[in-house]
C-alpha angles and dihedrals in degrees: 000000000000092000090050090051092052093049092049094047091052096054116122096191104041096114095048120114121246094265097040130099133190111238100234102164143020107196120193120196119186104203095196104033121211128190091231095056124053130183089250089060088060101038095066090062095060108111097220118048118220121237122223124205117286136165092242089061088060091050091053090052092057082079123087090216096253094122091221136106113340090354088065091048094053091046092052094047098040135061118255116235119253103243113215111251111197092194090067094059096075089046089052091050091053091045091054093048092052092048092050089052087052090053091051101260099123124202094005119180120232125182126180132201131181122213126181133207129217092261093061092261118147128208121191115201120200114199110199127195108190116229133230123301125212124214117217104243097170129029119195124185121210106182132152112266128238129042092348092055091050092055091042092053091047089057097046096091085070094049120130092211120081139157109269094033122120113259116245138153088225092062092045091051091052091047094051090049092048098043096044090051090050092051093047086056087059092056105273097135115195094018112133146159092279089074089067123096122182122190121186121197113202098157093106106079111248094004130094124189122192123197112203106202135178117193132196089235131054131247090261091055135062132234093266089065094058117144122186113254104238139172118255134206127205112264125184114000117201134173118212121196140145115289088217092070112087103216138151103246090199088074091055091049091052093049092047113087096181105106128183113254095020118122113266113263126178090205091057090051093049093043091052090051091053093047093052091045090055089069088069085206101110126067091208136015122195124179107198119195118199122181110231095186138335094298108025132069121191120215130212118185109203117199122189119201127244134199107291100200133048140176127206126190123196128182132184123184131175140172137173139199092273089067097248109146125196127191123184116179123180131188123191128184125184139184118197097201106031097150096027094254103090094274114157117217118191124186120189134187123187142171139190119198124180125179147140119237093217099055142027097257108130139169118193128187130177126182137182129183139176125199128187119195116193119199092231144056098265111235096022128082122246091246090070087069108049094162130097094267126058117195113244126221118229126195117182132178126184142175126200128189120195125184113185129168090256102042148344121243135187123196121191117184140181125189129185122185153122134258130194141150139225114217115322099305110047123072127180135191124183122182109190089180126046117158131169137170118210119194121189119192144143091056114178116238091246093052093045088054091050091053092048091052094045111046093182089058092045091058090056094047108049139095112276147153121243116201122168146089138274146171150188131229115194130179127180134170091213121036095179117129090233108023115206099187136053116286143157136211141194126202130185123188123186136181130187121183139175101020095109093048091049089067088069098047091117089063098041124088121238128233122253096232097050142355096270115131116236134223116193088349098307131087120256120230123241119192147117123232131187129183129184131191126186120186138176131180118196119195109219093180140351093295104006118093142166114221119199129185136178120188133178139162144170137194132192129196119209143152108021094014134060096189138029114259111261093244090056097049123101128252140178135214133058138092094317103032134047093344094197086076134050119244115296094001100110128082152294087213111302094341119135119232105288117248088214088087130052088208117039116267105168115165139163144197094246139018141203127183139166124195135185126182130179111207123194140162120256109176134327108327094347119106130182133214139193118194143179128192139184129186149092144189124256141188121230113274094034113145131208093034095173094054091052098055106118122216137197140167134195151147137250145195120217132192109210108195107199092313088287100093132019123193118190141187115198128186114201121198121200114236102169124017111182096203094062123094086231100033098187112082118214117226091253089060096055096086096037128093112317093356100110145019132207122213132191115198146159118240129002116312090237 
């Protein structure tokens, strides 16, 4: 009976009618292969895409097709089968023939056949016989004389069309796009691919002649409408914006590369658009070109305002079966034009409160930060960066106050750096200066004794100065705020501290307790730290996706330090990491929660974690999620790494409010806890003491 249930629940065709089939495969066979035409070139022109097996197909087939109750739920979560439509096959055949003509395989033969399997699965096979190809034996140019012809001839070494090439409309299309863009760069405003006319003569057996023509009228015009193709220069350049916006127009003039009297260039126009967009101050940017006469084009840059100020509120909450409650609110305010030059000011306030309702154990943390982003590379003029992207300067200061049962700590930081991007997918941040001062005080007698007995722990929990540099490299295939298609990303963070100060060791005093050199009476930290994150989100349907993430990092103290500072060490657990545990309550390795701390504070020198989450719609704004995670933190020298990888799973409910805010509640259940004598938890233990954790958060966890 159980086996029958499993087989039935995994069907992908159960709801199909008697005469219906699921289109499982489209097979393309090229019977006379050619290096210039692959099966993938043909497949994309089939009108009905095939559908391979997937778990969400099974979920959809749990429905009986009624569209009500649980049937509606399964249909929303799952992926509907692609039902084979025989009427689309002839259309696909014609599509493929036309595309092969476009590629230069003339009069190709395409035949299609459908075969079906016992499980109502259809396969359509397209057998393709590629048609005849023609080699260009003669190439004749018919181009207007004068200045245009001179610039045309100068560009011909880059041409995509040559004698001896195979004739194809595809190649001619690419050539007209390429050449017209090159000529617009030389000042021929308004010139485009519609001025190109290609005529191939194949009437002479074994000989093909191609005439490459450019006319002074477009394909939608006739010869009577001819207009000489002339070079243009930029005329009047004006910038139109709202008078209500207080802004330093000198910044706009420096970002604008369109100058009166300069030759027209499409690249200059597009680059100016990108530079103005980088301000993120205008809701819309329109660069309007208007010919004044036969050689001058006036330009008007129209900028529409956007909302200058914004507020963002984040909240994370978590609890577990031991009664430990954590609350982490965060408030951020920003102003995009604080000094009337496109400067972005961001002020942030945060807190982290952990407590148990049944006792007086408390941990309180307050933080404040201010960041100023300038739309320029501070210290260098705009003209140094003529490209579409100008590096921005970021200055950030922060202060953090932590009051734990064992100690009180203050952290004051200052960061100076630059950010920029390359294209739409690469983002860089370099901070040549990162400095922080960490002061530890109000240590309890018990904790002071622990530090005295454990020197490695003492070096992590002491006042120190951190001076170094760092950076971030981030790549994504989809930079949209709310991606709606599959994408992946990679992020690398690095920090290096103490190397510059180490050059002055001969002038710095040393502490009495150890050999560490001191600056302003406290030791400076010396370490290197690297962190890597790889993520991929795969859309299995319109609103169903599988999100995957792998993270890892390692840090190493050396020179003036014997241990990484506590705030630079790695941890697991919380709303965005190993959700079966609360923050900092897992590891390192198989270690139990240290009794040094009243509230868990487990950290390690290096970290590894893998996460998978299936996200699906439920009803209206409600989404569901099922997740599984594995990972931990470790100290160097730990053995049996594989046996100390923790694991959890869980489920969540999310409220997606118009794709602008997402609130989530996740319940993480421990599967494997390395510190237990019996690490595997049975299902009946999941909801017992210390078997689960509940997290409230804003936004997806990754």
